N, CA and C of each residue as an Amber inpcrd file, in Angstrom:
protein
   396
 318.1130000  11.5920000  95.9490000 316.7400000  11.1320000  95.8280000
 316.6660000   9.6680000  96.2680000 315.6720000   9.3220000  97.0690000
 315.5580000   7.9540000  97.5810000 315.5430000   6.8810000  96.4980000
 314.8980000   7.1800000  95.3490000 314.8550000   6.1650000  94.2880000
 316.2420000   5.8940000  93.6990000 317.0890000   6.9110000  93.6450000
 318.4610000   6.7080000  93.1620000 319.2950000   5.9290000  94.1760000
 319.0850000   6.1880000  95.4630000 319.7950000   5.4360000  96.5020000
 319.4040000   3.9660000  96.4240000 318.1110000   3.6840000  96.2530000
 317.6640000   2.2900000  96.1320000 318.2810000   1.6240000  94.9120000
 318.3930000   2.3570000  93.8240000 318.9100000   1.7570000  92.5860000
 320.4260000   1.5960000  92.6010000 321.1550000   2.6150000  93.0500000
 322.6080000   2.6290000  92.9300000 323.3340000   2.4990000  94.2620000
 322.6470000   2.6060000  95.3760000 323.3150000   2.6410000  96.6650000
 323.6560000   4.0800000  97.0100000 324.2360000   4.2730000  98.1870000
 324.5400000   5.6200000  98.6550000 325.7850000   6.2000000  97.9950000
 326.6570000   5.3390000  97.5570000 327.9300000   5.7790000  96.9880000
 328.0570000   5.2570000  95.5740000 328.4610000   6.1080000  94.6810000
 328.7330000   5.7010000  93.3010000 330.2050000   5.9860000  93.0520000
 331.0040000   4.9430000  93.0430000 332.4380000   5.0840000  92.8290000
 332.7230000   5.1500000  91.3330000 333.7450000   5.9060000  90.9440000
 334.1270000   5.9220000  89.5220000 334.5270000   4.5050000  89.0850000
 334.2470000   4.1450000  87.8420000 334.5630000   2.7940000  87.3660000
 336.0380000   2.4140000  87.5340000 336.9400000   3.3730000  87.4630000
 338.3670000   3.0700000  87.5710000 338.8730000   3.0320000  89.0140000
 337.9840000   3.2450000  89.9720000 338.3850000   3.2860000  91.3800000
 338.8550000   1.9090000  91.8580000 339.9650000   1.8680000  92.5950000
 340.4590000   0.5950000  93.1360000 339.8010000   0.2530000  94.4740000
 338.5020000   0.4940000  94.5970000 337.7540000   0.3560000  95.8480000
 338.0260000  -0.9670000  96.5560000 338.1040000  -2.0460000  95.8350000
 338.2840000  -3.3650000  96.4410000 339.7190000  -3.6100000  96.8920000
 340.6040000  -2.6970000  96.5780000 342.0120000  -2.8660000  96.9320000
 342.4430000  -1.9840000  98.0960000 341.5010000  -1.2930000  98.7200000
 341.8820000  -0.3760000  99.7890000 340.8500000  -0.3480000 100.8940000
 341.2510000   0.2500000 101.9780000 340.3570000   0.5750000 103.0920000
 340.4890000   2.0780000 103.3030000 339.3800000   2.7960000 103.2300000
 339.4350000   4.2430000 103.4190000 339.9030000   4.5480000 104.8370000
 340.9590000   5.3350000 104.9470000 341.5150000   5.6860000 106.2480000
 342.6820000   4.8030000 106.6610000 343.0160000   3.8060000 105.8460000
 344.1020000   2.8750000 106.1850000 345.4080000   3.6200000 106.4320000
 345.6640000   4.6580000 105.6600000 346.9080000   5.4220000 105.8160000
 347.0390000   6.0010000 107.2250000 345.9270000   6.2580000 107.9060000
 345.9670000   6.8080000 109.2680000 346.1720000   5.7440000 110.3430000
 345.8000000   4.5030000 110.0650000 345.8000000   3.4770000 111.1140000
 346.9060000   2.4490000 110.9810000 347.4990000   2.3020000 109.8220000
 348.4110000   1.1810000 109.5800000 349.6460000   1.1710000 110.4760000
 350.0510000   2.3060000 110.9860000 351.2370000   2.3540000 111.8400000
 350.9520000   1.9020000 113.2740000 349.6650000   1.8400000 113.6610000
 349.3230000   1.4750000 115.0400000 348.1310000   0.5240000 115.0440000
 348.4040000  -0.7490000 114.8150000 347.3420000  -1.7530000 114.7560000
 347.3010000  -2.6100000 116.0150000 347.9300000  -2.1350000 117.0930000
 347.9650000  -2.8840000 118.3450000 346.6820000  -2.8150000 119.1430000
 345.8710000  -1.8130000 118.8900000 344.5840000  -1.6890000 119.5810000
 343.4690000  -2.2430000 118.7230000 342.3120000  -1.6560000 118.8490000
 341.1890000  -2.1120000 118.0570000 341.0570000  -1.2720000 116.7890000
 340.5550000  -1.9150000 115.7480000 340.3100000  -1.2580000 114.4790000
 338.8000000  -1.2810000 114.2470000 338.2070000  -0.1160000 114.0760000
 336.7650000  -0.0220000 113.8320000 336.5460000  -0.0310000 112.3230000
 335.6880000  -0.9290000 111.8640000 335.4230000  -1.0950000 110.4350000
 333.9830000  -0.6700000 110.1540000 333.8240000   0.3590000 109.3060000
 332.5150000   0.8810000 108.9290000 332.3400000   0.7140000 107.4240000
 331.1580000   1.0680000 106.9400000 330.8870000   0.9380000 105.5050000
 331.4440000   2.0830000 104.6780000 331.1540000   3.3170000 105.0780000
 331.4270000   4.4270000 104.1860000 332.2800000   5.5380000 104.7570000
 332.7000000   6.4030000 103.8440000 333.5940000   7.5070000 104.1820000
 332.9840000   8.4730000 105.1850000 331.6710000   8.7420000 105.0920000
 331.0440000   9.6840000 106.0290000 331.1290000   9.1610000 107.4550000
 331.0270000   7.8470000 107.6220000 331.1400000   7.2820000 108.9700000
 332.5620000   7.4320000 109.5060000 333.5690000   7.2610000 108.6480000
 334.9530000   7.4940000 109.0720000 335.1060000   8.9380000 109.5280000
 334.5910000   9.8630000 108.7310000 334.7090000  11.2840000 109.0690000
 333.9890000  11.6140000 110.3660000 332.7830000  11.0750000 110.5620000
 332.0160000  11.3510000 111.7810000 332.7480000  10.8360000 113.0200000
 333.2720000   9.6190000 112.9530000 334.0020000   9.0650000 114.0930000
 335.2850000   9.8470000 114.3520000 335.9660000  10.2380000 113.2970000
 337.1720000  11.0600000 113.4610000 336.8110000  12.3940000 114.1160000
 335.7150000  12.9900000 113.6810000 335.2520000  14.2520000 114.2660000
 334.9380000  14.0720000 115.7540000 334.4590000  12.8920000 116.1280000
 334.1500000  12.5990000 117.5340000 335.4020000  12.1550000 118.3030000
 336.5550000  12.3020000 117.6870000 337.8530000  11.9610000 118.2950000
 337.9930000  10.4700000 118.5870000 337.3570000   9.6430000 117.7450000
 337.5270000   8.1940000 117.8270000 338.5900000   7.8280000 116.8000000
 339.6090000   7.1370000 117.2350000 340.7040000   6.7890000 116.3380000
 340.5920000   5.3340000 115.8890000 341.3920000   4.9930000 114.8870000
 341.4590000   3.6220000 114.4110000 340.2380000   3.2060000 113.6270000
 339.8040000   4.0340000 112.6680000 338.5950000   3.7530000 111.8980000
 338.9390000   3.6470000 110.4140000 338.4050000   2.6100000 109.7660000
 338.5400000   2.4470000 108.3160000 337.1800000   2.0970000 107.7260000
 337.0210000   2.3670000 106.4330000 335.7730000   2.0350000 105.7350000
 336.0480000   1.0500000 104.6210000 335.1040000   0.1340000 104.4570000
 335.1800000  -0.8630000 103.3900000 334.8060000  -0.2830000 102.0280000
 334.0230000   0.7880000 102.0280000 333.4960000   1.2940000 100.7680000
 332.3290000   0.4420000 100.2940000 331.6050000  -0.1400000 101.2330000
 330.4700000  -1.0100000 100.9330000 330.3610000  -2.0830000 101.9980000
 329.7350000  -3.1920000 101.6430000 329.5590000  -4.2740000 102.6130000
 330.3340000  -5.5300000 102.2640000 330.9070000  -5.5720000 101.0810000
 331.7120000  -6.7370000 100.6980000 333.1610000  -6.5030000 101.0730000
 333.8550000  -7.5890000 101.3910000 335.2620000  -7.5160000 101.7770000
 336.0610000  -8.3440000 100.7810000 336.9730000  -7.6820000 100.0770000
 337.8110000  -8.3780000  99.1020000 338.9440000  -9.1140000  99.8120000
 339.6300000  -9.9680000  99.0770000 340.7830000 -10.6830000  99.6270000
 341.8590000  -9.6970000 100.0780000 342.0710000  -8.6440000  99.3180000
 343.0630000  -7.6240000  99.6950000 342.6640000  -6.9440000 101.0000000
 341.3940000  -6.5950000 101.1280000 340.9270000  -5.9610000 102.3570000
 341.0400000  -6.9260000 103.5400000 340.7360000  -8.1990000 103.3300000
 340.8890000  -9.2030000 104.4000000 342.3320000  -9.2690000 104.8710000
 343.2690000  -9.2330000 103.9230000 344.6900000  -9.2710000 104.2880000
 345.0770000  -8.0590000 105.1250000 344.5660000  -6.8910000 104.7700000
 344.8530000  -5.6900000 105.5520000 344.2470000  -5.8000000 106.9460000
 342.9850000  -6.2170000 107.0210000 342.2980000  -6.3250000 108.3130000
 342.9510000  -7.3700000 109.2120000 343.5320000  -8.3900000 108.6300000
 344.1820000  -9.4490000 109.4110000 345.3750000  -8.9180000 110.2060000
 345.8960000  -7.7660000 109.8240000 347.0370000  -7.1810000 110.5310000
 346.6390000  -6.5530000 111.8680000 345.3690000  -6.2990000 112.0470000
 344.8880000  -5.6700000 113.2940000 344.8020000  -6.7090000 114.4000000
 345.0530000  -6.2720000 115.6240000 344.9480000  -7.1780000 116.7730000
 343.5000000  -7.5870000 117.0160000 342.5790000  -6.6140000 116.9200000
 341.1600000  -6.9090000 117.0610000 340.3510000  -5.9130000 116.2500000
 339.1490000  -6.3330000 115.9030000 338.2850000  -5.5390000 115.0300000
 336.9260000  -5.3350000 115.6910000 336.3880000  -4.1250000 115.4970000
 335.0150000  -3.8210000 115.8680000 334.2840000  -3.5380000 114.5550000
 333.3520000  -4.3910000 114.2010000 332.5750000  -4.2400000 112.9790000
 331.3500000  -3.3810000 113.2970000 331.2230000  -2.2470000 112.6170000
 330.1890000  -1.2620000 112.9280000 329.5270000  -0.7930000 111.6260000
 328.8120000  -1.7150000 110.9810000 328.1790000  -1.4040000 109.7100000
 326.8390000  -0.7090000 109.9320000 326.2550000  -0.2430000 108.8520000
 325.0140000   0.5250000 108.9060000 323.8610000  -0.3050000 109.4660000
 322.8560000   0.3950000 109.9840000 321.6990000  -0.2530000 110.5850000
 320.5620000  -0.5170000 109.6170000 320.8440000  -0.5250000 108.3190000
 319.8180000  -0.8890000 107.3430000 319.8780000  -2.3930000 107.0730000
 318.9590000  -2.8970000 106.2390000 318.9180000  -4.3350000 105.9720000
 320.2210000  -4.8430000 105.3640000 320.8040000  -4.0680000 104.4550000
 322.0470000  -4.4860000 103.8030000 323.1820000  -4.5640000 104.8230000
 323.3050000  -3.5630000 105.6740000 324.3500000  -3.5600000 106.6890000
 324.1910000  -4.6840000 107.6920000 322.9650000  -4.9370000 108.1180000
 322.7090000  -6.0160000 109.0890000 322.9830000  -7.3940000 108.4740000
 322.5860000  -7.5750000 107.2200000 322.8590000  -8.8420000 106.5370000
 324.3640000  -9.0520000 106.3820000 325.0760000  -7.9910000 106.0100000
 326.5300000  -8.0890000 105.8580000 327.1980000  -8.3780000 107.1990000
 326.7330000  -7.7430000 108.2650000 327.2980000  -8.0050000 109.5940000
 327.1380000  -9.4770000 109.9450000 325.9340000 -10.0040000 109.7670000
 325.6900000 -11.4180000 110.0830000 326.5920000 -12.3210000 109.2380000
 326.7410000 -12.0040000 107.9620000 327.5870000 -12.8040000 107.0740000
 329.0530000 -12.7640000 107.5020000 329.5510000 -11.5740000 107.8270000
 330.9650000 -11.4320000 108.1900000 331.2670000 -12.0570000 109.5520000
 330.3080000 -12.0090000 110.4640000 330.4780000 -12.6940000 111.7490000
 330.4940000 -14.2060000 111.5160000 329.5520000 -14.6910000 110.7240000
 329.4830000 -16.1210000 110.4170000 330.7540000 -16.6120000 109.7260000
 331.2690000 -15.8040000 108.8030000 332.4780000 -16.1720000 108.0490000
 333.7670000 -15.9310000 108.8250000 333.6280000 -15.4250000 110.0670000
 334.7970000 -15.1320000 110.9060000 335.8100000 -14.2390000 110.1700000
 335.3540000 -13.0560000 109.8410000 336.2060000 -12.0760000 109.1590000
 337.5340000 -11.9080000 109.8750000 337.5110000 -11.9470000 111.2020000
 338.7290000 -11.7720000 112.0040000 338.5510000 -12.6100000 113.2650000
 339.6300000 -13.2510000 113.7540000 339.4800000 -14.1010000 114.9420000
 339.1440000 -13.3420000 116.2230000 339.4900000 -12.0580000 116.2880000
 339.1830000 -11.2450000 117.4770000 338.2970000 -10.0930000 117.0290000
 337.0210000 -10.4010000 116.8190000 336.1010000  -9.4020000 116.2940000
 334.8200000  -9.3880000 117.1220000 334.3240000  -8.1740000 117.3270000
 332.9850000  -8.0380000 117.8750000 332.2100000  -7.1280000 116.9380000
 330.9150000  -7.3250000 116.8860000 330.0650000  -6.5290000 116.0120000
 329.1470000  -5.6550000 116.8550000 328.9230000  -4.4590000 116.3830000
 328.0120000  -3.5110000 117.0210000 326.8020000  -3.3500000 116.1070000
 325.6170000  -3.4140000 116.6900000 324.3980000  -3.1460000 115.9310000
 324.1310000  -1.6510000 115.9400000 324.2060000  -1.0570000 114.7760000
 323.8580000   0.3550000 114.6320000 322.3320000   0.4580000 114.7400000
 321.8210000   1.5090000 115.3420000 320.3620000   1.6540000 115.4320000
 319.6940000   1.5110000 114.0560000 318.5240000   0.9140000 114.0580000
 317.7930000   0.6170000 112.8330000 317.6330000   1.8590000 111.9550000
 318.0110000   1.6850000 110.6920000 317.8440000   2.7480000 109.7080000
 318.8850000   3.8370000 109.7570000 319.8920000   3.6930000 110.6190000
 320.9040000   4.7460000 110.7340000 322.2880000   4.2100000 110.3770000
 323.1790000   5.1300000 110.0520000 324.5880000   4.8370000 109.8250000
 325.3580000   5.3980000 111.0090000 326.5720000   4.9360000 111.2560000
 327.3740000   5.5830000 112.3020000 327.4750000   7.0960000 112.0960000
 327.4700000   7.5490000 110.8390000 327.5630000   8.9890000 110.5530000
 326.3450000   9.7580000 111.0350000 325.2280000   9.0720000 111.2590000
 323.9990000   9.7410000 111.7000000 323.9550000   9.9530000 113.2150000
 324.8230000   9.2940000 113.9560000 324.7170000   9.2570000 115.4140000
 325.4740000  10.4010000 116.0700000 324.9940000  10.8370000 117.2290000
 325.6970000  11.8780000 117.9600000 326.8690000  11.2510000 118.7260000
 327.7490000  12.1040000 119.1980000 328.9800000  11.6410000 119.8430000
 328.7080000  10.7700000 121.0670000 327.7300000  11.1270000 121.8840000
 327.4200000  10.3230000 123.0740000 326.9550000   8.9240000 122.6990000
 326.1120000   8.8220000 121.6810000 325.6300000   7.5140000 121.2340000
 326.7830000   6.6920000 120.6730000 327.6450000   7.3240000 119.8840000
 328.8050000   6.6140000 119.3410000 329.6710000   6.0410000 120.4720000
 329.9750000   6.8700000 121.4630000 330.8180000   6.4170000 122.5770000
 330.1390000   5.3120000 123.3760000 328.8300000   5.4120000 123.5630000
 328.0980000   4.3740000 124.2830000 328.1670000   3.0410000 123.5260000
 327.9330000   3.0680000 122.2160000 327.9520000   1.8520000 121.4240000
 329.3530000   1.2340000 121.3270000 330.3680000   2.0830000 121.1930000
 331.7310000   1.5790000 121.0600000 332.3240000   1.0780000 122.3600000
 331.8040000   1.5540000 123.4700000 332.2790000   1.0590000 124.7530000
 333.4210000   1.8650000 125.3300000 334.0290000   1.3470000 126.3870000
 335.0010000   2.1170000 127.1640000 336.2710000   2.5230000 126.4280000
 336.6630000   1.7850000 125.3890000 337.8960000   2.1890000 124.7220000
 337.6430000   3.0350000 123.4840000 336.4910000   3.7140000 123.4280000
 336.1650000   4.5570000 122.2780000 336.9660000   5.8440000 122.3170000
């Protein structure tokens, strides 16, 4: 229900979840950080990109980045920040770019009101560019 999403967000993690200590999908990417690492907000976006055969994707589990997550992301050669196209995602993108989350980072603007999980494969590949 839209009112619950506004109140609680799209994801409600269990209170005991170590959300701030991990990146969803890290187990798949940690062995090969020589290319680009795509950073999204949520698990559905990781799944959608994986389904589209895009590799090297992790999710923050929100828009904030903990010190532990920063340390993990610092291991990547370069980062593509691909947060949601809502106000929260756009504000977080601007903040993380301003704060220089990673020295070799580019940000992608997701279409307004959409998440990467909402996009079709052609749109995803177009936005991610030639190495998608």
